[in-house]
ROMI-150823 format. One record per residue (C-alpha): x, z, y. Coordinates in steps of 0.1 Angstrom, whole numbers, plus 5000, padded with zeros to 4 digits. Each point is the difference from the previous one (the first is absolute). Layout:
XZY...
END
This chain:
877185950866498749695018503349824995499950074963496449884996500849695021503049924977497950054969497349765014502549745008501550024965496649964984499149715024503349824993499550044962496449865004501449705017502649954972497250024973497849765019502849755004500950024963496449954989499649715024503149844985498750044964496549895009501549675012502049954968503350125013502150294987499750335017502750075026500450384998498450104966500549704976498150004967501750124968501049654991499949665016497849734986502249814975499149664988500349954963502449744986497249764992501050004963497750094972500150324980502949904977502349985030500150375007503450154991500050314978501250305019500450254973503750094995500550344986503250195010501150034963498749684986499949625005497649875025496749824991499849634997500149835034499549655014500849875034497049945022498549664996501649904967497150104976496549865002496850184992498650014965496549954990497550215019497050174983497250185017498450314983496950165015498550354996497250175020502650125026502849744997500849645000503650004988502549714998502850014974503049774999501449894966503550065013500650364990496250064996500250115037497050125019500249775031496450045014497450285003496749965018498050325004496549884995498350305016502049985033499349705022502849855020497950025031498850365000497149915024498749744976499250124965499649634989503549895010502649934974501550314982503250145014503249884983502550284994502649844977500649635007502649734998499649755029502549835024498850255027500050324980501550134967499150324984500550014962500250254971502849914976501550144968502749904976503150094981503650055013503350064983501049654989498449674993496550144993496449915009499550075038497249935025501349645001499749934963497249774989497450184980496949894980496650145007498750114966496550115009497149765005497750225022499949935037497450255012498750344991496649934983496850195009499950334981503749974991502050325010503549855000502049694992503649914993502249725014503049954978503249805007502849924975503449865006502249814976503150194989502750015027503350154990498550114968497250195017496349925003497850165027496350044996498150125031496450124998497850085030496950214993497249965026497150255001496649975015499750165034503750105001502849915022502550144975501549734977501750104968503349814995501750024966503449854992501049944964503749924997500649844966503649964987500049674982503849984997502450144975501750265021498750305020499249965037499750255028497949835027498750155032496449945013499249965036496749995019499949925037498149875030501449715020498549955034500849865034500150235030496849895018497050215005496649874989498049815025497650195021501750345000501349945036501850295017498150284984501249944964501450274978503350004981500949674982502850014975501450154968499550374991501250224971498750324986501550244975499450374995503750075010500249775030496350015010498649715020502549785018499349695021502549725006499849795032500549634997501950035033502550254985500749754971500649735026502550215019501950114969499250375006500450264973496650014984498750344993498250004967500850154966501949754979499750174966496950194988498250094967496649945015498149855029499049655012501149725023497349865024499749725025497650135027498249835029497050085022497050104977501549864968502950064977501749914967502050234978501950004967499250324981502350044970499650294975501350355009503250104984501449654999503250005021500149735026502249875027498249905033501349735022499249805032501849685008499649705023500749654986499649735026496750065019498550214972500150374992500150134965499150364991499850134964501350194971502449944971499750174966502550024971498249924968502850124977501349824970497649774981501049914965499749654985496349944991498850315019497650015030500250235030496750065019499950105036496650075017499350035037497149995025499749755029497750115028498949725024497150115022498750195030501450335013496950194989501250364993497450064973501049684981503750065004499950364988498149894969502949764992502950235005500850345017501349965036499449625001497850085030503250085020500449635007497150045025501850035033498950295021503050005023501850335007497050224999499149964963499650384996497049995024498849654992499250064963497550285005498449805028499649714977498450234974497650135025499249655013499249884964497950324994497949935031499649634989498650134967497150145020499649755028500849684981501449845032503650025010499249975037497750314999502550174978502649965028497650135026499250304977503750074994500850015037497050235006501450244974503549995015498650075035498150294985503150134983501949995033497150115021501750325013503349835007498149735020497950275017503250175013501449665012496949895018499450345015503549995014499449655014496850115015501750295018502749765012497349775014498450315017503250095018501049655008498650005036502350305007503049824985499249695021499850215031503450164992501649664996498849905034501150325016503550014984500749634995503250035020501150314979499949914963501550324988497550215020497249784987501150064964500150385005496550015016498649784972501450244974498550295019496649844999500349934963500950374994497150135021497549774984501550064966500549624994502749864978500949655011500949914964497150184984498049684997502949814983501450244973496750044979499549635000503649934990499550214969497249764989502049685006501749994965496650034984498549705018503249804995499650074962496449895002501149685017502349924970497250094976497749745016502849755004501250014964496750044980498949694983496550144999499749905037500749644992496749815002498050335005497249975026498750265024497049905020498649685016503049805013502850194982500249834967503650094991501650335010503549864992499949735027499650015038496550035015499049635004498150075032502450285013497150235005501750304984503249965020498149965032498050324993503250184991501649895033496950135019500150344982503750035006499549955038497150254999502350254985502549955029497250055024499050334983503650125001501650165030501749765024503750065001501350115034502649735000498449675012502349804977499050214970496349955010500449634999501850014967497250204985497749715007502349734990501250144967496649984983499649645010503549924986499350174967496649854997501449655001501750074966496650104985498649665007502449884972499550304976497650004970496550115008500250314978503050135020498149945033496950174986501850324991501750015035496749935018498250274980502750255009499749905037496350055000500250344984502850115023498049895031496950194987502050324995501949975033496849935020498450304984502950235010500249865035496350065004500250354987502950085024498249845029502749725004498749675013
END
């Protein structure tokens, strides 16, 4: 039994060292050694928006218009403002090349800092939303277009506005692209009118895609959630694509053909998504061209007779991963919020957290209240665990005496120890198993707090001004370390001296990681520690264990 416990402790200790080394590497700007991030930081080519190659080849049709990187310069840039956006459009293709989210500051600790930039086209980072036609010499995202609307901002009292781009005929086809911006909404209506100005019928394809480099946004550090393309369909459900898998040429597991669903480009706290109409057959794709990744969808528009117009409407979401907002835009769009592998537990925990926030109006106190409810729900499991540990602590002097008496006879010592456990009705693993049952719940809560944009810039009390960033004075991590050590003191001392030392070292090792974690995560762990100590102290007192 002791050998098994010693082995388990050494494995945990070694894993803790690996995690600490990885996080130290990332904290100092170097890639993690053992658990690298989903994609390496990839420098953009330095070219403007017109340089991005189209990556929209359908299996049964010609590929979209493409241009080698660096051969096309940017068109005229136009800024359009609403109450939630400052958008930048490029006249080449009427492409959306910039999106500032005015209600989300870049520095979450400073509400007066510049708004965060989600879509952008700079030498250091490219992330664009493109559309165009494929299937021949047709207007693409590289085709010069004319801005046909004079408005540059959503006026006070105005509910919505339109931004309209028109191309000259290319290959006998004219493309008119209209963006509809609505007050208070992160959903942008996008309408494509494909006009056949020629003398023969045409059968174009329409593509819509995101083009992005592989870097994570600044400031996410090592505790970021998934960054990369994702697809959803009722048939294939939600499927993520790792940038690293694209780099390695692995077989990518996502549904290529579907009659519904969306394509998204996710990152920590924010996302963008193309949401075409249900029932419109589409082909999904992911490609890498140069240093950039393209993820999107291709649609067959069918035959368009001379003089006729085919209209295709879609929705472009560019905004925060706020479940309420996303669900209002489209069913299952909230799946882009990364809850890790315990989504089935994380979703109800998030619902409960937001419910508590509705009463308390403070995300920090909502976290505390949620942990209190979870501890109450697991009270009897914890009671059994702490009672078992208290009994172990009570018989510990007898066990230590046996170790001294039979230190030259390990087999005899094990037999006598098991006899004492039977006589005292103590299960050596009784303190572990009830706690193990709760671990998935607390891991799920970890992911809820890590991925919820509501934590970004949310204050708690006094010095904690932002629950999504580390405690600036390290008060919460220090308190958490102290409570972890107090828990060790309350627990029975393992009979093996090496195990006893490990029990004191491990909390210190794990606590180091919490110095880098967001304050909200440390707060929930600290609250759990305090409640656990209170319950364990009460049980020890009742059983007369000091």
